[in-house]
C-alpha positions as CSV (number, residue, x, y, z in Angstrom):
1,M,14.5,23.2,-0.4
2,T,17.8,22.2,-2.0
3,A,17.4,19.4,-4.6
4,R,19.4,16.3,-3.9
5,P,22.2,15.8,-6.4
6,V,21.9,13.1,-9.0
7,H,25.1,11.1,-9.3
8,P,26.2,9.4,-12.5
9,R,24.9,5.8,-12.7
10,I,24.1,3.4,-15.5
11,V,20.8,1.6,-15.1
12,L,21.1,-1.8,-16.8
13,G,18.0,-3.8,-17.6
14,I,18.6,-7.6,-17.6
15,A,16.0,-9.5,-19.7
16,G,15.7,-12.9,-21.3
17,P,13.6,-16.0,-21.4
18,L,12.9,-18.4,-18.5
19,A,15.9,-20.2,-17.0
20,S,18.4,-18.4,-19.2
21,G,20.6,-17.5,-16.3
22,K,19.4,-13.9,-15.5
23,S,19.6,-14.4,-11.7
24,T,23.1,-15.9,-12.0
25,V,24.3,-12.9,-14.1
26,L,22.6,-10.5,-11.6
27,R,24.4,-12.2,-8.6
28,M,27.8,-11.9,-10.5
29,L,27.2,-8.2,-11.1
30,Q,26.3,-7.7,-7.4
31,D,29.5,-9.4,-6.5
32,L,31.4,-6.9,-8.7
33,G,29.7,-4.0,-6.9
34,A,26.4,-3.4,-8.7
35,A,23.3,-2.3,-6.9
36,T,20.7,-4.9,-7.9
37,L,16.9,-5.0,-8.1
38,R,14.6,-7.9,-9.2
39,A,11.1,-7.4,-10.6
40,D,10.0,-10.6,-8.9
41,D,11.0,-9.2,-5.5
42,V,8.9,-6.1,-6.1
43,S,6.0,-8.3,-7.2
44,R,6.2,-10.1,-3.9
45,E,6.2,-6.8,-2.0
46,L,3.1,-5.7,-3.8
47,L,1.3,-9.0,-3.2
48,Q,1.7,-9.0,0.6
49,P,-1.5,-8.9,2.7
50,G,-3.0,-5.4,2.8
51,Q,-1.5,-4.3,-0.5
52,P,-4.0,-2.9,-3.1
53,A,-2.6,-5.2,-5.8
54,L,-3.3,-8.3,-3.8
55,E,-6.9,-7.3,-3.4
56,Q,-7.2,-6.7,-7.1
57,V,-5.8,-10.2,-7.7
58,R,-8.3,-11.7,-5.3
59,A,-11.2,-9.9,-6.9
60,T,-10.1,-10.9,-10.4
61,F,-9.1,-14.5,-9.9
62,G,-11.0,-15.6,-6.8
63,E,-10.4,-17.2,-3.4
64,E,-9.2,-20.5,-4.9
65,L,-5.7,-18.9,-5.4
66,F,-5.4,-18.1,-1.6
67,A,-4.4,-20.2,1.4
68,E,-6.5,-20.4,4.5
69,D,-4.4,-17.7,6.2
70,G,-5.2,-15.3,3.3
71,T,-1.8,-15.4,1.6
72,L,-1.5,-15.8,-2.1
73,R,-0.6,-19.3,-3.4
74,R,2.0,-18.1,-6.0
75,D,2.4,-21.7,-7.3
76,K,-1.3,-21.8,-8.3
77,L,-1.1,-18.3,-9.8
78,A,1.9,-19.3,-11.8
79,A,0.1,-22.4,-13.1
80,L,-2.9,-20.4,-14.1
81,I,-1.0,-17.7,-16.0
82,F,1.2,-20.2,-17.8
83,A,-2.0,-22.1,-18.9
84,E,-4.2,-19.2,-19.8
85,P,-2.9,-16.2,-21.9
86,A,-6.0,-14.2,-21.0
87,A,-5.3,-14.6,-17.3
88,R,-1.7,-13.6,-17.8
89,Q,-2.8,-10.4,-19.6
90,Q,-5.2,-9.6,-16.7
91,L,-2.5,-10.1,-14.2
92,N,-0.1,-7.9,-16.1
93,R,-2.6,-5.1,-16.2
94,I,-2.9,-5.3,-12.4
95,M,0.8,-5.7,-11.6
96,H,2.9,-3.8,-14.2
97,P,2.0,-0.2,-13.4
98,P,2.7,-0.4,-9.6
99,M,5.8,-2.5,-10.3
100,V,7.3,0.0,-12.7
101,A,6.4,2.8,-10.3
102,R,8.1,1.1,-7.3
103,L,11.2,0.2,-9.4
104,R,11.4,3.8,-10.7
105,Q,11.4,5.1,-7.1
106,K,14.1,2.6,-6.1
107,V,16.3,3.6,-9.0
108,D,15.8,7.3,-8.2
109,D,16.9,6.6,-4.6
110,Y,20.0,4.9,-5.8
111,R,20.8,7.7,-8.3
112,Q,20.5,10.3,-5.5
113,G,22.7,8.4,-3.1
114,A,26.0,10.2,-2.4
115,S,27.9,6.9,-2.6
116,G,27.4,3.5,-4.0
117,S,27.6,1.5,-7.2
118,P,28.1,3.0,-10.6
119,V,25.7,0.4,-12.0
120,I,22.1,-0.3,-11.0
121,A,21.0,-3.6,-12.5
122,I,17.3,-4.6,-12.8
123,E,16.4,-8.2,-13.6
124,A,13.0,-8.5,-15.4
125,A,12.2,-11.3,-17.9
126,I,9.6,-9.2,-19.7
127,L,11.3,-5.9,-19.3
128,H,10.0,-4.4,-22.6
129,E,6.5,-5.6,-22.0
130,M,6.4,-4.0,-18.6
131,G,7.7,-0.7,-19.9
132,L,10.9,-0.9,-17.7
133,D,13.0,-0.1,-20.8
134,R,11.9,3.5,-20.2
135,I,13.9,3.7,-17.0
136,T,17.0,1.9,-18.2
137,D,20.0,3.2,-20.0
138,K,21.2,-0.1,-21.4
139,I,19.7,-3.5,-21.9
140,L,21.4,-6.9,-21.5
141,L,19.9,-10.0,-23.0
142,V,20.8,-13.3,-21.2
143,T,20.3,-16.4,-23.4
144,A,20.9,-20.1,-23.2
145,P,20.0,-23.1,-25.5
146,E,16.5,-24.6,-25.1
147,A,17.8,-27.9,-23.7
148,A,19.8,-26.2,-21.0
149,R,16.9,-24.1,-20.0
150,I,14.6,-27.1,-19.7
151,E,17.1,-29.0,-17.6
152,R,17.6,-26.0,-15.3
153,L,13.9,-25.5,-14.9
154,R,13.4,-29.1,-13.9
155,E,16.2,-29.0,-11.3
156,R,15.1,-25.6,-10.0
157,D,11.4,-26.0,-9.8
158,G,11.0,-29.8,-9.7
159,L,8.9,-29.8,-12.9
160,S,8.4,-32.8,-15.1
161,E,10.1,-32.7,-18.5
162,P,6.8,-32.0,-20.4
163,A,5.8,-29.2,-18.0
164,A,9.3,-27.6,-18.2
165,R,9.2,-27.8,-22.0
166,R,5.8,-26.1,-22.1
167,R,7.0,-23.2,-20.0
168,V,10.1,-22.7,-22.0
169,K,8.0,-22.9,-25.2
170,L,5.7,-20.2,-23.9
171,H,8.6,-17.8,-23.3
172,D,10.0,-18.5,-26.7
173,E,6.6,-17.8,-28.3
174,M,6.6,-14.5,-26.4
175,G,9.9,-13.6,-28.2
176,L,11.8,-13.0,-24.9
177,G,15.0,-14.3,-26.4
178,K,14.9,-12.0,-29.4
179,I,14.4,-8.6,-27.9
180,Q,16.5,-5.5,-28.9
181,A,19.5,-5.3,-26.5
182,D,22.7,-3.4,-26.2
183,Y,24.6,-6.5,-24.9
184,T,24.2,-10.2,-24.9
185,I,25.5,-12.9,-22.5
186,N,25.1,-16.6,-23.4
187,T,25.2,-18.9,-20.4
188,A,25.6,-22.1,-22.4
189,G,29.1,-22.6,-21.0
190,D,30.2,-23.2,-17.4
191,L,30.1,-20.6,-14.7
192,A,33.6,-19.5,-15.3
193,D,32.7,-18.6,-18.9
194,T,29.6,-16.7,-17.8
195,R,31.7,-14.9,-15.2
196,R,34.2,-13.9,-17.8
197,Q,31.4,-12.3,-19.9
198,V,30.0,-10.5,-16.9
199,E,33.4,-9.1,-16.0
200,E,33.9,-7.8,-19.5
201,L,30.5,-6.1,-19.4
202,W,31.2,-4.7,-16.0
203,A,34.5,-3.2,-17.2
204,E,32.7,-1.5,-20.1
205,L,29.8,-0.1,-18.0
206,T,32.1,1.3,-15.3
207,T,34.3,2.9,-18.0
208,R,31.2,4.6,-19.3
209,V,30.3,5.9,-15.9
210,E,33.8,7.2,-15.3
211,A,33.6,9.0,-18.6
212,Q,30.5,10.9,-17.3
213,H,32.6,12.3,-14.5
214,D,35.2,13.8,-16.9
């Protein structure tokens, strides 16, 4: 059997703390032509009815996290893991290995595609903790001031100010805004400023890919 060719691509991991603007940056990269993946989307795939990971979650955390139709109440799971570090660690042990395996397969499929984007961007807040840094070529850290992140979280998720502050504090305690990264984008300004930074990054990444062809 003839092996499928691997085409030059840069895999960019996008990490950073809660409500820092990672999804906004990912959408802007997609608009520029990047192939995009989100760890949260893969998590949702793996927690669909019939998936082994879902049954592990049920066995570990109990039926109280599930609706009458058997679907997972993600809001209740989120509240639990934000409140209890031990529960978060248990969930990570269940979810991270299959998430990394699924994302690795998706990246491999993109790499072996005959056409498509020169950049594959993966959004994952805890990229290093998951081990996704092993399948990325470059890492982008997305940051924003604490006050902006709290306000975004309140608007996005309808949280009270104390609840939003607690979640932001947790991510700060995890050091998610201080990871080793090749690039940094600060989303403190308006969308035009963020877009300018994203376009500059895109230009650099695509230049690197073009150099691989030479």
